[in-house]
C-alpha positions in Angstrom: -123.8 76.2 101.4 -120.4 77.1 99.8 -122.2 79.2 97.2 -124.1 80.9 99.9 -121.0 82.0 101.8 -119.3 83.0 98.6 -122.2 85.2 97.7 -122.3 86.6 101.2 -118.6 87.3 101.1 -119.0 89.0 97.8 -121.9 91.1 99.0 -120.2 92.2 102.2 -117.0 93.0 100.3 -119.0 95.1 97.8 -120.7 97.3 100.5 -118.3 97.2 103.5 -114.9 96.2 102.0 -114.8 93.2 104.4 -113.5 89.9 103.1 -114.9 87.1 105.2 -112.4 84.6 103.8 -109.5 86.7 104.9 -110.9 86.8 108.5 -111.4 83.1 108.5 -107.8 82.5 107.4 -106.6 85.0 110.0 -108.6 83.2 112.6 -107.0 79.9 111.5 -103.6 81.5 111.8 -104.4 82.6 115.3 -105.6 79.1 116.2 -102.5 77.4 114.7 -100.1 79.7 116.6 -102.1 79.3 119.8 -101.8 75.5 119.4 -98.0 75.9 118.8 -97.8 78.0 121.9 -99.7 75.3 123.9 -97.3 72.7 122.4 -94.3 74.6 123.7 -96.1 75.0 127.0 -96.6 71.2 127.1 -92.9 70.6 126.3 -91.7 72.8 129.1 -94.2 71.6 131.7 -94.1 67.9 130.9 -91.1 66.8 128.7 -88.4 69.3 129.9 -89.7 69.1 133.5 -89.4 65.3 133.4 -85.8 65.6 132.3 -84.8 68.3 134.8 -86.3 66.5 137.7 -83.6 63.9 137.4 -80.8 66.4 138.1 -79.4 66.9 141.6 -80.4 70.5 141.9 -83.5 72.5 141.0 -81.7 75.3 139.2 -82.5 73.9 135.7 -86.2 73.5 136.8 -86.4 77.2 137.7 -84.7 78.2 134.4 -87.1 76.1 132.4 -90.1 77.7 134.3 -88.8 81.2 133.5 -88.2 80.5 129.8 -91.6 78.9 129.4 -93.4 82.3 129.8 -91.6 84.5 127.2 -91.5 81.7 124.6 -95.2 81.0 125.0 -96.2 84.7 124.6 -93.7 85.2 121.8 -95.4 82.5 119.7 -98.8 84.0 120.5 -97.6 87.5 119.5 -96.1 86.2 116.3 -99.5 84.6 115.5 -101.3 87.9 116.3 -99.0 89.8 114.0 -99.3 87.3 111.1 -103.1 87.2 111.5 -103.5 91.0 111.4 -101.0 91.3 108.7 -102.9 88.8 106.5 -106.2 90.7 107.0 -104.6 93.7 105.4 -106.8 96.2 107.2 -103.8 97.6 109.1 -101.6 97.9 106.0 -101.5 101.6 106.4 -100.3 101.3 110.0 -98.3 98.1 109.5 -95.0 99.7 110.7 -96.4 101.0 113.9 -98.3 97.8 114.6 -95.1 95.8 114.0 -93.3 98.1 116.5 -96.0 97.6 119.1 -95.8 93.8 118.8 -92.0 93.9 119.0 -92.1 96.2 121.9 -94.4 93.9 123.9 -92.2 91.0 123.1 -89.0 92.9 124.2 -90.6 93.9 127.5 -91.6 90.3 128.1 -88.0 89.1 127.4 -86.5 91.9 129.5 -88.6 90.7 132.5 -87.7 87.1 131.8 -83.9 87.8 131.5 -84.0 89.7 134.8 -85.7 86.8 136.5 -83.2 84.4 134.9 -80.2 86.5 136.1 -81.8 86.6 139.6 -82.0 82.8 139.6 -78.4 82.3 138.5 -77.1 84.7 141.1 -79.3 83.2 143.8 -78.5 79.6 143.0 -74.8 79.9 142.2 -73.8 83.2 143.8 -75.5 82.7 147.2 -74.4 79.0 147.4 -70.8 80.2 146.8 -71.2 82.8 149.5 -72.4 80.1 151.9 -69.3 78.0 151.2 -66.9 81.0 151.8 -68.7 81.8 155.1 -68.0 85.5 154.5 -70.4 88.2 155.4 -69.0 90.3 152.5 -70.1 87.6 150.0 -73.6 87.6 151.6 -73.8 91.4 151.2 -72.3 91.6 147.7 -74.6 89.0 146.1 -77.8 91.1 146.7 -75.9 94.1 145.5 -74.9 92.4 142.3 -78.5 91.1 141.9 -79.9 94.6 142.1 -77.2 96.2 139.8 -77.8 93.5 137.2 -81.5 94.1 137.2 -81.0 97.9 136.8 -78.5 97.3 133.9 -80.9 94.9 132.1 -83.9 97.2 132.4 -82.0 100.3 131.5 -80.5 98.6 128.4 -83.9 97.3 127.4 -85.6 100.7 127.7 -82.8 102.3 125.8 -83.2 99.7 123.0 -86.9 100.3 122.9 -86.5 104.1 122.6 -84.0 103.7 119.9 -86.3 101.3 118.0 -89.0 103.9 118.1 -86.6 106.4 116.7 -86.6 108.5 119.9 -83.3 110.4 120.4 -81.7 109.0 123.6 -78.7 111.3 123.5 -80.3 113.9 125.9 -81.4 111.1 128.2 -77.9 109.6 128.3 -76.4 113.1 128.9 -78.9 113.7 131.7 -78.1 110.3 133.2 -74.4 111.0 133.1 -74.8 114.4 134.8 -77.1 112.9 137.4 -74.6 110.1 138.0 -71.7 112.5 138.4 -73.7 114.6 141.0 -74.7 111.5 142.9 -71.1 110.1 142.8 -69.7 113.5 144.0 -72.2 113.7 146.9 -71.7 110.1 148.0 -67.9 109.8 147.3 -67.2 108.5 150.8 -69.8 105.8 150.5 -68.6 104.8 147.1 -65.0 104.7 148.2 -66.1 102.4 151.1 -68.0 100.3 148.6 -65.1 99.9 146.2 -62.8 99.2 149.1 -65.1 96.4 150.1 -65.1 95.0 146.6 -61.3 95.2 146.4 -61.1 93.3 149.7 -63.5 90.7 148.3 -61.5 90.0 145.1 -58.0 90.5 146.6 -58.8 88.6 149.8 -56.0 89.9 152.0 -57.7 88.2 155.0 -60.7 86.2 155.9 -63.1 86.1 158.8 -61.3 84.6 161.8 -57.8 85.6 160.7 -55.5 87.5 163.1 -54.3 90.7 161.4 -52.4 93.9 162.2 -53.4 97.1 160.4 -50.9 99.7 159.5 -52.4 102.0 162.1 -51.5 99.5 164.8 -54.7 97.7 165.6 -54.2 93.9 166.1 -57.0 91.5 166.5 -59.2 88.8 164.9 -61.4 89.6 162.0 -65.1 89.3 163.0 -66.9 90.6 160.0 -66.1 91.9 156.5 -68.9 94.2 155.3 -69.4 96.3 152.2 -68.6 99.6 154.1 -66.4 98.5 156.9 -64.5 95.6 158.6 -64.9 94.7 162.3 -61.8 93.5 164.2 -61.9 92.2 167.8 -58.8 93.3 169.7 -57.1 91.6 172.6 -58.9 93.7 175.2 -62.3 92.4 174.0 -63.3 95.6 172.1 -64.5 95.8 168.5 -62.7 98.2 166.2 -64.7 99.3 163.1 -62.4 100.3 160.2 -63.7 101.7 156.9 -62.8 99.5 154.0 -61.2 102.4 152.0 -58.7 102.8 154.8 -58.0 99.0 154.9 -57.7 98.8 151.1 -55.0 101.5 151.1 -53.1 100.3 154.2 -50.4 97.7 154.8 -51.8 94.7 156.4 -50.0 91.9 158.3 -52.0 88.7 158.2 -50.6 86.2 160.7 -52.7 83.3 159.2 -51.2 83.6 155.7 -49.6 81.8 153.9 -49.8 79.4 156.9 -51.5 79.8 160.3 -48.3 79.1 162.3 -46.3 82.1 163.7 -42.8 82.5 165.0 -42.4 83.4 168.7 -39.2 84.6 170.5 -38.5 84.4 174.2 -35.4 86.1 175.6 -33.9 84.5 178.8 -31.0 85.7 181.0 -29.0 83.6 183.4 -26.3 84.5 185.9 -22.6 84.6 185.0 -21.0 81.3 185.9 -23.9 79.2 184.7 -23.2 76.1 182.6 -24.0 77.2 179.0 -24.6 73.7 177.6 -26.9 72.9 180.5 -28.9 76.1 180.0 -29.3 75.4 176.3 -30.4 71.8 176.9 -32.9 72.9 179.5 -34.4 75.7 177.4 -34.7 73.3 174.4 -36.4 70.6 176.5 -38.9 73.2 177.8 -39.7 74.5 174.3 -40.2 71.0 172.8 -42.7 69.9 175.4 -45.0 72.9 175.4 -48.5 72.3 173.8 -49.0 74.4 170.7 -45.4 74.5 169.6 -44.7 73.1 166.2 -42.4 70.1 165.7 -41.3 71.5 162.3 -39.5 73.8 162.2 -38.0 72.6 165.4 -37.5 74.9 168.4 -34.0 76.4 168.6 -31.9 78.1 171.3 -29.1 80.6 170.7 -26.5 82.1 173.1 -26.9 85.7 171.9 -25.1 88.1 174.2 -22.8 88.7 177.2 -25.1 91.2 178.9 -24.5 93.7 181.6 -26.1 91.5 184.3 -26.0 88.0 182.8 -25.8 85.7 179.8 -28.6 86.2 177.3 -30.2 83.3 175.4 -32.9 83.4 172.7 -35.5 80.7 172.4 -37.3 80.6 169.0 -40.4 78.4 168.5 -43.2 78.2 165.9 -46.7 78.3 167.3 -49.4 76.4 165.3 -51.9 79.3 165.5 -51.6 83.1 165.9 -54.3 83.0 168.5 -52.1 80.8 170.8 -49.1 83.3 170.6 -49.4 84.8 174.0 -50.6 81.7 175.8 -47.7 79.6 174.5 -45.2 82.3 175.5 -46.7 82.4 179.0 -46.4 78.6 179.3 -42.8 78.7 178.1 -41.9 81.4 180.7 -43.6 79.6 183.5 -42.0 76.3 182.6 -38.5 77.9 182.3 -38.8 79.4 185.7 -39.8 76.0 187.2 -37.0 74.1 185.5 -34.4 76.8 186.3 -35.4 76.5 189.9 -35.2 72.7 189.8 -31.8 72.7 188.0 -30.3 75.4 190.2 -29.8 77.8 187.3 -29.9 81.3 188.6 -31.7 84.2 187.0 -29.8 87.4 187.4 -31.2 90.7 188.5 -29.6 94.2 188.2 -26.9 94.7 190.8 -24.6 97.7 191.5 -21.3 97.5 193.3 -20.5 100.7 195.3 -16.9 101.3 196.4 -16.6 103.8 199.2 -13.1 105.3 199.6 -11.7 106.1 203.1 
């Protein structure tokens, strides 16, 4: 039987140039590499999966699943290349054939890397965004995801073109000109975008903080978006401010570094009032108002001999900027009640007119 195949191989080689033994070896090479690919597939689907199941999150499971595909096909492509290379029929076109195999492998890995980056951003980035409870984080993560995919595919295509000895200089120049034109046409949008990114990294305020913008708007931050920030003012209206304006403006954040805020209340009493009694009454009122911090302690100062009365200044620290006006209202109401009870008179403007005879 062996002599028969040897004679057949010799006869075919004489008339057709085909060496059966070479094809048999090439087929064996294909089978061996296919078996190796199946072994890697088994390792990823059984062994590695068994190990990753024990972890607390499923991020590693997704990563293993993504890596399984490019490694499997890389082994198969390597087997195809070795088999065809052994046959020797494609010796004349070996360089082109090698480039084709490498190109297919690179395209597979480009796709796999983009999927891998998407998983990392989704699992880590979006979970971080959920913890921060910021709408800007929720909007930036998809943006980073898309930009990363564009960069990966662009870099991969440029590498492939360079590998095929295709001059990419005109393409890069065209891309640069197109990018300049787009950037010039959308400069306002881009400035808003970078303003949002600067707010994201600088974090001058967070959602829920009470802020005052340089232009005068005061309110609570409702939403921080990519293009604009929404602030709810005291009259229950929403002001939408572009991020590029906020990024270049002076901002007062009443919640940083601590949420408490100083509040001052000016009080006048009539001349002839007992100063010590007035100070004691004002201090007692300030210390018993809900929302007033115990430390720093409330303080009372006799500040001025006014035109119509004695002026006192009450200084308290409020535990939240949102309670600023309500605490001040309570202090004024309680001062009025206590003055009335203690017989302390509140002066009002009077004018003495002397009529000569």
